N, C-alpha and C positions, 0 to 999 in steps of 0.2 A: 950256504945259509943266507937268507935275506937280511940285509943290514938295517932295513927300516923297522922302526918300532911300530907295532900294530895294536898293542894293548892300550886300553883307555887310561887316562890320567887318574880318574877317580875310581874307587872301588865300585863294583857292580851294585852293592847294597846302597851306596850313596846315589847312584843314578836312579834307582827305584824310588828312593826317598825324595829326590828332587821332583819326580813326577807327582808325589803326594803334595808337595808344597805348591806346585803349579795349580793343582785342583783346588787347594784351599784358597789361593789368591783369587781364582776365577769365581769361586762360590761367594767369597766376601763381597766382591764388586757386583755380582749378579743379584745378591740379596738386597743391595742398596740401589737397584734400578739403574746401574751404569750399563752402557752399551760397549761391548768389546769391538774395537776397530782394528784395521790393519792398513797402515800407511806405507808408502814406498821407503825402502831402505836405500834406494838410489835416486838422488834428486839433484837438480841444478842448484838448489839452495844449500847453504851451509851455515851452521851456527858460528858466528864470528866471536871467538874467545881468544884471549891472549895466549893461553897455555894449552888449549885443546886443539889437536891437529886432525882434521878429517882426512880420509884417504881419497885422493882424486882418481877418477876412472875416465879414461879417454875412450869414448864410443866412436869407433871408426865406421867408415862406409861399410855397408853389409851387402849391397846389391851392385853387381858390376856389369849388368847387361848393357850393351851399347844403345839399345832402343828404350822405349818407354814401357816395356813389358811389365816391369815391377809395379808401375803405377796402376796397370789394369788388374794385376793379381793382388796387390796390396794397396788399395786405394787410400788408406789412412796413413801410410808411411810416407807422408808428404816430403820429408827431408832425408829419407833413408839413403838416397843415392847422391845427396847434395854435399855433405860435409861431415866432419867429425865434430864432436861436442864434448865438453867436460862436464861430468857429473861427479857427485860426491857420495861415498858411503856415509850414511848419517851417523853422527856422534850421539844423536838423540832424536826421537820422533817429534820433538817439540814443535817445530815450525808447521809441519803438516797437521798435527792435532789441533793447533790453535786456528788453522784455516778452517777446520771442521766446526770449531766453536763459532767462528765468525759467520759460517754458513747456516748456523741455526741449531747445532746439536747442543745438548744441555749437560750431560754427564757421560764422559767417555774414558776408556782405559785401554791399554794394550800391553802385551808381553812381546817386545820387539828386539831383534838383534841390533846391536849398535857397534860401532867401530871407531877406534881411536889410534891413529898411527903412532907407533913407538911405545905404547903403553904395555909393558910386559914385565911381570915380576910376581912377588907373593900376593899382592892385592890387585894386580892388573893383568888383563889379557887383551890383546888387540881386538878380538871379537868377544862380546859378552851379551848378556840379556838385560834389557832395561824394562822395568815396570814403570809405566808413566800414566798419570791420570789427571783429569781436569774436571772441575764442576763449576758451572756457571752460577753466579749469585751468592757464593759463600765467601766470607771475609777471611782475613789473615789469621785470626784466632781460630776460626772454624777449620781452616786448612791444617793448622798444626794439630788440632784435636783429632782430625780425621786420620792423619798419619799415625798418631799415638794409638788410636783404636785399631788400625790395621796391624800394627806391629804386635800389640798385645793379643788380639784375636787370632792372628795367624800362628803366633808362637804357641799359644795354648792348644789350638787344634792340632798343630803338628806333633807336639809331644804326646797328646792323647792318642793319635792314630799310630805313631811309630812305637808307642809303648815305652818311652824313655823318660827319665827324670829330667826336668828342665835345667838348663845351664844356669849358674848363679845370676848372670846378668839379666835373665828373663824372669826371675822370681819376684821382682818388684815392679810397680807401675812405671810407665815412662815419666821422666821428669823434664820440665822445661826450664831453661836458664838463659838470661840475656848474655849476649857476647861480651859485653863490658864486664859482667860479674866474673865469668870464667877467666878472662884475661887479667883482671885486677887480682884475683885470687892467687895466680901463679907468679905475677910480675910486679905487683903493686903499682902498675902503670895503667892509667885510663887510656885505652887505644883511640878514643874519640877526641882526645885532647893532646896526646903526646906528639912531639916533633921527632924528626929523624935522628937527631943527636941522642935523645933519651932512649929511643928504641935500639940504636946501635950499642949503647951502653948495656942494655938488657941482654942483647945477643952475646956480647963479649963476656959479661958476668956469668952467663949460663953456658959458656963454651960452645955456642952454636956455630957450626961452620957456615960461611957465607961466601959468595963470589967475590973475587978481587975487586970487581967494579963497584961493589956496595960501599957507600960511605955516607957522610952526613948530608950529601946532596941527593941521595937516593930517595925516591918518594916514600912517604911514611907507609902507604898501603902495601908496598913491597916488603918492608920490614915487618909489618903486622902479620902478613900472610906467612912469612918465614918463621917468625917466633911462634905463631899459633900452631903451625904444622909440626914444629920440632919439639916443643916442650909442653904444649897444652893439649892438643888433640890426643896424644898417646895415653893420657890419663882419663879421658872422657868415656863414660859408659861402662865403668868397671863394676859398679854395684847395681846399676839399672840403666836401661836405654835413656839417652839424654838428647833432647832437641834443643839446640842452640839457636837463638833468634836475635833479630835486630843487629845485623852485621854493619860494619862501617859503611857509610854511604858510597864510598868509592868502589865497594865490592857488590854493586847492585845488579850487574848482569842484566837480566830481563825482569827484574823486580821493580816495584814502585819504591819511592823513597818517602821519608816523613821526618819531622822534627820530634825528637824525644829529649826532654830536658834541655832544649836549645841546640842539641847536636843533630846532625844529619845522619840518619841510619837507613839502611836498605831493609825493606820489609821482606826478608829472606830468612829461611830456616833450614837447618841441616840436622840429620840424625846421626848419632855416634853410638856404637856398641863396641866395647873392648878396644877402644882407641881407633876403631875403623870407621871412616865416613861411609854411610850407607845410602843416604837420601838427601836430596836438595830440592827445596820447594820455595815458591814465591807467592806473594800477593801480586798477581800478574800485571806487568806494565801494559798500559792501554794506549799511550800517546806515541804515534809513529814518528813524530819529530824528535822526541827524546831518544827513541831507539836509533834513529839515523845518526844523531850526534854521538851516541855511545859507540856505534859501529865505526864512525870516522875516527874517534879517539883510539879505539882498540886497534884499528888498522894501522894508524901511525906508530903505535907501540910495537905491533908485529913487524912493521918495516924496520924499525930501529933494532929489533931483536934478530933480524935476518930471517924471519919466518915467511912462508909462502903467502902470496896475496890471496884473499878470499873474496867472494862476491859481496858487494856493499848493498845491493838491492836484492829483494827476494819477493816471493809470492806472499810471504807472511806480512811484509810491509804493505803490500797492496791490500791485503785483507784488513790490516789495521787502519789504513786510509778510509776504508768503508765502514769500519766500526767493529772493534773487538769487545765483547761484553765483559763486565767485571767478573772475575773468576779467581780461584786459587788452584794451582797445579803443583805437582810434585813428581820427581823421578827417583826410583829406588833401584839399586843394583841387586838383581835377584841372586846372583852367585855369592855376593858378599853377605847378603842376608842369610842364605843357606849355610854359608861357612860359619857364621857366628852361632847359628842354631846348633851346629854340630861341634862347636868349639874347635874347628879345624884350623891348622896353622897357615894354610895357603889356599888360593883359588883352585889349585890343581886337584884338591879333594872334592871340588864342587862341579868340575867340568868334565864331560866325557873325553874331550881331547883339547889340550891347551895348544896355543899357537905353535909352539916348538915341535909338536908332533902331528899337527893338523895336515 
């Protein structure tokens, strides 16, 4: 008897329904004059994030002829016989898609495979599908409204086609809430004003487990992220999809920042349904100098954490040096969206083959 599992993770009916969702997504963007693109999943560039780990791939020499025959047969493989080189399986198509914006495209989307090393569990798989889109010339508020429209339209069409009653979370319109409000509601602490000592007290009072290294000297942003993920996020989106926006300024990633009531916030938004984060969007950062500074800071944090070194320069930065147009973009985890539409308890119900049986 063969010891290997060959059966799919998800029921066959779910695999068929996933195809329905893909068609709905494409129709939504096509109706709004977006162009579907396909960018490399293997690139020399990598998104530099403190907690997101790309998978490095070493490309070895592939032609071993002792003479220059390979140059005659493969004239464009200029370095194929010269060296090995490190590429990265992309954690998101973000960098390549923004290069297309800089090159002159206006509205683009894609359904792309993405990879994150070590991410495996109920809500994670090392390989997953990312829906990502960008539209030139729309602002922060319009970007959030577009995400809400996508979620409401796709959910309605999905339930109509599969002939099922909508899950409770999809029976009401998408709600938008500032980060400060959802944090205050649960902790009575303003995250834009609190110091590490106050946040430590919140964690202790709520019996949140935290690393031994965390104390009053730990950066407030680390405490905020921990508290949010442990006691706030699980309650978001229970009655309707919720878009949380205006994150603390230190959590800006590739978003622009602004002053709101005197406090620095990141013009960033995230979608939550049934306590699960589904999407992350930005009022896109345009200044290459700011991005270089952020990458330098994150690289130092990664070094302190003992994480692998990632490239500090990229073709995205080269594109930004030439000029990236104002735009809003967003990325949505397709399997997570599908999972919430079905009210499934894990990504295994949304994937033909999870990493453990791939």
